[in-house]
C-alpha positions in Angstrom: 0.1 -0.3 0.0 0.7 3.6 -0.7 1.5 6.0 2.2 -1.3 7.6 3.3 -0.2 11.0 2.5 0.7 9.8 -1.3 -3.1 8.2 -1.0 -4.4 11.9 -0.5 -2.0 13.8 -3.0 -3.2 11.1 -5.4 -7.3 11.4 -4.5 -6.4 15.5 -4.5 -4.9 15.1 -7.9 -7.6 13.1 -9.3 -10.0 15.7 -7.6 -8.7 18.6 -9.2 -8.3 16.4 -12.6 -12.2 16.0 -12.4 -13.0 19.4 -11.8 -10.7 20.8 -14.2 -12.4 18.1 -16.8 -16.1 19.2 -15.8 -15.1 23.0 -16.5 -13.6 21.9 -20.2 -16.9 19.9 -20.6 -19.0 22.6 -20.1 -16.9 25.1 -22.4 -17.1 22.6 -24.9 -20.7 22.1 -24.7 -21.0 26.0 -25.1 -19.3 26.1 -28.1 -20.8 23.4 -29.8 -24.3 24.9 -28.8 -23.1 28.3 -29.9 -21.8 27.1 -33.0 -24.5 24.7 -33.8 -22.0 22.1 -34.7 -22.2 18.7 -33.2 -22.9 17.6 -29.9 -20.9 14.7 -27.8 -19.1 14.7 -24.7 -15.6 13.9 -23.9 -15.6 12.9 -20.2 -11.9 12.8 -19.2 -10.2 11.0 -16.4 -6.5 9.8 -16.7 -4.5 7.0 -16.0 -1.8 4.9 -17.1 -0.1 1.9 -15.4 2.9 -0.1 -15.9 2.2 -3.7 -15.6 3.1 -7.6 -16.7 6.2 -8.4 -18.4 9.0 -5.9 -18.1 7.4 -2.4 -18.1 4.5 -3.4 -15.7 1.3 -1.2 -14.6 -0.4 -1.4 -11.0 -4.1 0.0 -10.4 -6.1 1.1 -7.8 -7.6 -2.6 -7.8 -4.4 -4.3 -8.0 -1.7 -2.5 -5.8 1.4 -3.5 -7.1 2.1 -5.9 -10.3 5.3 -8.0 -10.3 7.7 -7.8 -13.2 8.8 -10.9 -14.9 11.9 -9.7 -16.3 12.9 -11.1 -19.6 14.7 -8.2 -21.3 15.4 -10.5 -24.7 13.4 -11.9 -27.7 12.8 -11.3 -31.2 9.8 -13.0 -32.0 7.2 -11.3 -33.7 4.0 -11.3 -31.6 0.6 -12.5 -32.8 -2.0 -10.3 -32.0 -5.0 -11.4 -30.1 -8.5 -10.5 -29.9 -8.1 -8.7 -26.7 -5.2 -6.3 -28.9 -8.1 -4.1 -30.1 -10.1 -3.9 -27.0 -11.4 -0.6 -25.6 -10.6 -1.1 -22.1 -12.8 0.5 -19.4 -13.7 3.7 -17.7 -14.1 7.1 -19.5 -11.1 7.1 -21.9 -10.4 10.4 -23.8 -11.4 10.5 -27.6 -9.0 9.5 -29.8 -10.0 12.3 -32.0 -7.9 14.4 -29.7 -5.0 14.0 -31.3 -6.3 14.6 -34.8 -3.8 12.5 -36.6 -1.1 15.0 -36.2 2.1 15.6 -34.7 2.4 17.2 -31.2 5.5 18.8 -29.3 6.1 20.1 -26.1 8.1 19.6 -23.1 8.8 17.5 -19.9 10.6 19.0 -17.0 11.9 16.5 -14.5 13.3 17.8 -11.2 13.1 21.9 -12.6 16.6 21.1 -14.1 16.2 18.3 -16.5 14.1 19.7 -19.8 13.0 16.9 -22.4 11.6 18.1 -25.8 9.0 16.1 -26.8 7.4 14.6 -30.0 3.9 12.7 -30.0 3.0 10.9 -32.9 -1.2 11.3 -33.5 -0.9 9.8 -36.6 0.9 6.2 -35.5 -0.7 6.2 -32.3 -4.0 8.2 -32.1 -5.5 6.9 -28.8 -2.3 7.0 -26.6 -1.6 10.4 -28.2 -4.9 11.6 -27.1 -4.6 10.5 -23.7 -1.1 11.8 -23.1 -2.5 15.1 -24.6 -5.3 15.3 -22.2 -3.1 14.2 -18.8 -0.8 17.0 -20.0 -3.3 19.5 -20.7 -5.1 18.7 -17.2 -1.6 18.8 -15.5 -2.5 15.5 -14.2 1.5 14.5 -14.3 2.5 17.8 -12.1 3.9 16.5 -9.1 3.9 12.5 -9.5 7.3 10.7 -9.7 9.4 8.5 -11.8 9.2 5.5 -9.5 11.2 2.9 -11.7 14.8 3.0 -13.1 16.3 -0.1 -15.1 19.9 0.5 -16.2 21.4 -3.2 -17.1 22.6 -4.7 -20.4 19.9 -4.1 -23.4 17.4 -2.9 -20.6 17.4 1.0 -19.9 14.0 3.1 -19.3 12.8 5.5 -16.8 9.5 4.9 -15.5 7.0 7.7 -14.4 3.4 8.6 -14.4 1.6 6.7 -11.4 -0.8 8.2 -9.7 0.7 7.4 -6.4 4.1 7.8 -7.6 5.1 4.4 -6.6 3.8 2.6 -9.6 0.2 2.1 -8.3 -3.1 4.2 -8.9 -4.7 5.5 -11.8 -6.8 8.0 -13.1 -10.1 5.9 -13.3 -9.8 4.2 -16.8 -8.0 1.7 -18.7 -7.5 1.5 -22.5 -6.4 0.1 -25.6 -5.7 -1.0 -28.5 -1.7 -1.2 -28.8 -0.3 1.3 -31.4 2.8 1.5 -33.2 4.8 -1.3 -31.5 8.0 -2.4 -32.8 7.9 -6.1 -34.2 11.0 -6.9 -33.2 11.0 -5.9 -30.0 13.5 -3.0 -30.1 13.0 0.2 -28.6 15.5 3.0 -29.5 16.9 5.6 -27.0 14.8 8.3 -27.0 11.7 6.3 -27.4 8.6 7.1 -25.3 6.5 4.1 -24.7 3.3 3.4 -22.7 3.3 1.1 -19.9 0.6 -1.5 -19.2 -0.5 -4.5 -17.5 -0.9 -8.1 -19.2 -3.8 -7.2 -21.1 -3.6 -5.1 -24.2 -6.3 -3.0 -23.0 -4.6 -2.0 -19.7 -2.5 1.2 -20.6 -3.6 3.9 -18.2 -1.2 6.8 -17.4 2.1 5.2 -17.0 4.5 5.8 -19.4 8.7 5.0 -20.0 11.4 6.8 -21.6 14.1 4.2 -23.4 17.5 5.9 -22.1 19.4 3.5 -24.3 18.9 0.8 -27.3 16.6 -1.7 -25.3 14.9 -4.8 -26.3 11.6 -5.7 -24.6 10.1 -9.1 -25.2 7.3 -8.6 -27.7 5.6 -12.0 -27.4 2.8 -10.9 -25.0 2.2 -7.8 -27.8 4.9 -5.3 -26.7 4.0 -1.8 -26.0 2.6 1.1 -27.7 5.3 3.8 -28.8 3.6 7.0 -28.3 6.4 9.5 -29.3 10.2 10.1 -28.4 12.7 12.6 -26.8 13.6 15.2 -29.4 16.3 16.8 -26.9 17.6 16.9 -23.3 18.1 13.1 -23.1 21.9 13.3 -22.3 20.8 15.4 -19.4 18.5 13.0 -17.9 21.1 10.3 -18.4 23.9 12.3 -16.5 21.8 14.0 -13.8 19.6 10.9 -12.9 19.9 7.4 -14.5 23.6 7.3 -14.3 23.6 8.0 -10.6 22.1 4.5 -10.2 19.3 2.5 -8.4 18.3 2.3 -5.1 17.5 -1.6 -3.8 17.3 -2.8 -7.2 14.9 -5.9 -7.7 15.4 -9.2 -9.2 15.3 -7.9 -12.6 17.9 -4.8 -11.8 15.2 -2.6 -12.1 14.2 -0.1 -9.0 14.0 3.6 -7.6 16.2 5.7 -9.2 18.9 7.0 -6.4 18.2 10.5 -7.4 14.5 11.2 -6.6 12.7 12.3 -9.4 9.5 14.2 -10.0 7.6 15.3 -12.8 7.8 19.3 -12.3 6.3 20.7 -15.7 4.9 19.4 -19.1 3.6 21.3 -22.0 2.4 20.0 -25.6 1.0 21.8 -28.4 -0.2 20.6 -32.1 2.7 21.3 -34.6 1.3 23.8 -37.0 
């Protein structure tokens, strides 16, 4: 279980997110009414979870998933029916991404500023979720709770509501999108963490800090975008400093406590 203060912070973050969501929904309805366009509701609540296999997700119903850590494997996965499942809860509309490229920044510990690019054409659902979460400031104040830095296995995982790999924003979603068939994730890749199901993506994501192979046999991980600048700063200031109490797979908390202190996103013109 997460410490009580973390749980309170997670509940407060979710409450503020839902309040902002309500404001945006009222504004949207007003625009629809005034312009006589189309009516619909985009009820947005945010969540990413890391679960199963290498990059794993835990939700509020499943406090902590365990990692089965095989960082190798090149077999191309065979898509299963669940790979197209929509998930559960009120998932942001995939139309938010509008098939476009989105650029912005992700700031860690006030000092490490990463330029980011999200691919709304290749991963419309995941990009839409990330845009919504960033716009609603869901990530502000969350921590990057898991670091892996061993042979062919390098990433920093962030975005859980409780800051320890647990908690979400009330939904899970699929399908998997833009997954590397060979399981190779190049340095700078931003991908969505998930649980055992392809439809268990929520608010957690991971940044690949050096070329990495993740076993594709369970379906792989959605590549939502990439880091365009600042990756060397992340490595020098955070990931190169080591891992506190690594687990059986060699991953664990970063030795340098790492918090998301800012995030921006905008549609590329």
